[in-house]
C-alpha positions as CSV (number, residue, x, y, z in Angstrom):
1,M,159.3,-62.7,-132.4
2,K,159.9,-59.0,-132.2
3,S,161.2,-57.6,-129.0
4,V,159.0,-54.8,-127.6
5,V,159.9,-52.3,-124.9
6,V,156.9,-50.7,-123.1
7,E,158.2,-47.3,-121.9
8,S,156.1,-47.1,-118.8
9,F,157.6,-50.4,-117.6
10,T,161.1,-49.0,-117.8
11,M,160.4,-46.1,-115.3
12,D,161.2,-46.8,-111.7
13,H,157.9,-46.0,-110.1
14,T,159.5,-46.0,-106.6
15,K,161.8,-43.1,-107.4
16,V,159.3,-40.4,-108.6
17,E,157.5,-37.8,-106.6
18,A,154.0,-37.0,-107.8
19,P,152.5,-34.8,-109.0
20,F,154.6,-34.3,-112.1
21,V,154.7,-33.9,-115.9
22,R,157.1,-36.2,-117.8
23,K,157.7,-36.4,-121.5
24,C,157.6,-40.2,-121.9
25,G,157.5,-40.7,-125.6
26,R,158.4,-39.1,-128.9
27,I,158.0,-40.6,-132.3
28,E,158.5,-39.3,-135.8
29,T,156.1,-40.6,-138.4
30,P,157.2,-41.6,-141.9
31,N,155.9,-38.3,-143.1
32,G,158.1,-36.4,-140.6
33,D,155.3,-35.5,-138.1
34,V,156.2,-35.7,-134.5
35,I,153.9,-37.2,-131.9
36,T,154.7,-36.6,-128.2
37,K,153.4,-38.5,-125.2
38,F,153.3,-37.1,-121.6
39,D,152.7,-38.7,-118.2
40,L,150.5,-36.4,-116.1
41,R,150.9,-38.0,-112.7
42,F,148.4,-37.0,-110.1
43,T,149.2,-39.4,-107.2
44,Q,152.2,-41.3,-105.8
45,P,152.6,-44.6,-107.6
46,N,151.9,-47.7,-105.3
47,K,150.9,-45.4,-102.4
48,E,147.8,-43.5,-103.6
49,V,145.1,-44.4,-106.1
50,M,142.3,-42.3,-107.4
51,P,138.8,-43.9,-107.3
52,T,137.3,-44.6,-110.7
53,G,134.5,-42.0,-110.2
54,A,137.1,-39.2,-109.8
55,V,139.3,-40.5,-112.6
56,H,136.3,-40.7,-115.0
57,A,135.1,-37.2,-114.1
58,L,138.6,-35.8,-114.5
59,E,138.8,-37.5,-117.9
60,H,135.5,-35.9,-119.1
61,L,136.4,-32.5,-117.7
62,M,140.0,-32.4,-118.9
63,A,139.2,-33.8,-122.3
64,G,137.8,-30.4,-123.2
65,F,139.9,-28.1,-120.9
66,I,143.2,-29.5,-122.1
67,R,142.2,-28.9,-125.7
68,E,141.4,-25.3,-124.8
69,E,144.9,-24.9,-123.6
70,L,146.9,-26.9,-126.2
71,D,146.6,-27.3,-129.9
72,H,146.8,-30.7,-131.7
73,V,145.7,-32.9,-128.8
74,I,145.3,-36.5,-130.0
75,D,144.1,-38.1,-126.8
76,L,144.0,-37.8,-123.0
77,S,143.6,-41.2,-121.4
78,P,143.5,-42.4,-117.8
79,M,146.2,-44.8,-116.7
80,G,145.0,-48.3,-115.7
81,C,146.8,-47.9,-112.3
82,R,144.6,-44.8,-111.6
83,T,147.5,-42.6,-110.7
84,G,147.4,-40.2,-113.7
85,F,146.7,-39.7,-117.4
86,Y,148.6,-40.0,-120.6
87,L,148.4,-37.0,-123.0
88,I,149.3,-37.5,-126.6
89,L,149.9,-34.5,-128.9
90,I,151.1,-33.7,-132.4
91,G,154.3,-31.8,-132.3
92,D,157.4,-31.6,-130.2
93,I,156.1,-29.9,-127.1
94,E,158.1,-29.1,-124.0
95,E,157.2,-30.3,-120.5
96,R,157.0,-26.7,-119.2
97,T,154.3,-25.9,-121.8
98,V,152.3,-29.0,-120.9
99,L,152.7,-28.3,-117.2
100,K,151.2,-24.8,-117.6
101,A,148.3,-26.1,-119.7
102,W,147.7,-28.9,-117.2
103,M,147.6,-26.5,-114.3
104,N,145.2,-24.2,-116.2
105,S,143.0,-27.2,-117.0
106,L,142.9,-28.2,-113.4
107,E,141.9,-24.6,-112.4
108,K,139.0,-25.0,-114.8
109,V,138.1,-28.3,-113.2
110,L,137.9,-26.6,-109.9
111,E,135.4,-24.1,-111.3
112,A,133.2,-26.7,-113.0
113,T,129.7,-27.2,-111.7
114,E,128.9,-30.1,-113.9
115,I,130.6,-32.9,-115.9
116,P,130.1,-32.9,-119.7
117,A,128.6,-35.9,-121.5
118,V,127.2,-37.6,-118.5
119,N,124.5,-39.6,-120.3
120,P,124.0,-43.0,-121.8
121,I,124.4,-41.7,-125.4
122,Q,127.8,-40.0,-124.9
123,C,129.4,-42.2,-122.3
124,G,129.6,-46.0,-121.8
125,N,129.6,-45.8,-118.0
126,Y,127.9,-42.5,-117.2
127,R,126.8,-43.4,-113.7
128,D,130.4,-43.8,-112.4
129,M,131.4,-40.1,-112.0
130,S,132.3,-37.9,-109.1
131,L,132.6,-34.2,-109.5
132,F,133.5,-33.9,-105.8
133,G,136.3,-36.4,-106.4
134,A,137.5,-34.5,-109.5
135,H,137.6,-31.3,-107.5
136,E,139.5,-32.9,-104.6
137,Y,142.3,-34.4,-106.8
138,A,142.5,-31.2,-109.0
139,R,142.9,-29.1,-105.9
140,E,145.5,-31.3,-104.4
141,V,147.6,-31.4,-107.6
142,V,147.4,-27.7,-108.1
143,E,148.5,-27.0,-104.6
144,R,151.3,-29.5,-104.7
145,L,152.6,-28.3,-108.1
146,K,152.5,-24.7,-106.9
147,Q,154.5,-25.7,-103.9
148,K,157.1,-27.4,-106.1
149,L,157.4,-24.5,-108.4
150,N,157.7,-22.0,-105.5
151,T,160.5,-24.0,-104.0
152,G,162.5,-24.1,-107.2
153,G,161.2,-27.4,-108.6
154,N,160.1,-27.7,-112.2
155,G,157.1,-29.9,-111.9
156,H,158.8,-33.0,-113.3
157,E,161.0,-35.5,-111.6
158,I,162.5,-37.6,-114.3
């Protein structure tokens, strides 16, 4: 049987300080295209967890906002642990670029007055959404990232 390494299981979740952006994967396709995966961590692993309504609303909001900020987005998916999202892009993108796009996206979340695609046709669980929760987590992450950047941090810990 083939030995498989799941990258997220190799990270020591006790040694990171959320929020952060982390480049957690890079593959080159047989045609030479590069696909890059990022960890957009909102809350501290094993200490804080976002409720599903907030995560779901953030997913719907950021799905569009992150694509306004970055080209070649393949996917933005919530982590099962509900502490952040994975962002997958075509191209070899730097963490700093993703950090700026993420912060801009979260600023747009804070300005949002409604969540897109909240209906039974466009969403498989449209009743489980919290715009209030999305605003709260976006606000907290933006404030904490700004503090990190103002104190000489770079927004990523690993």
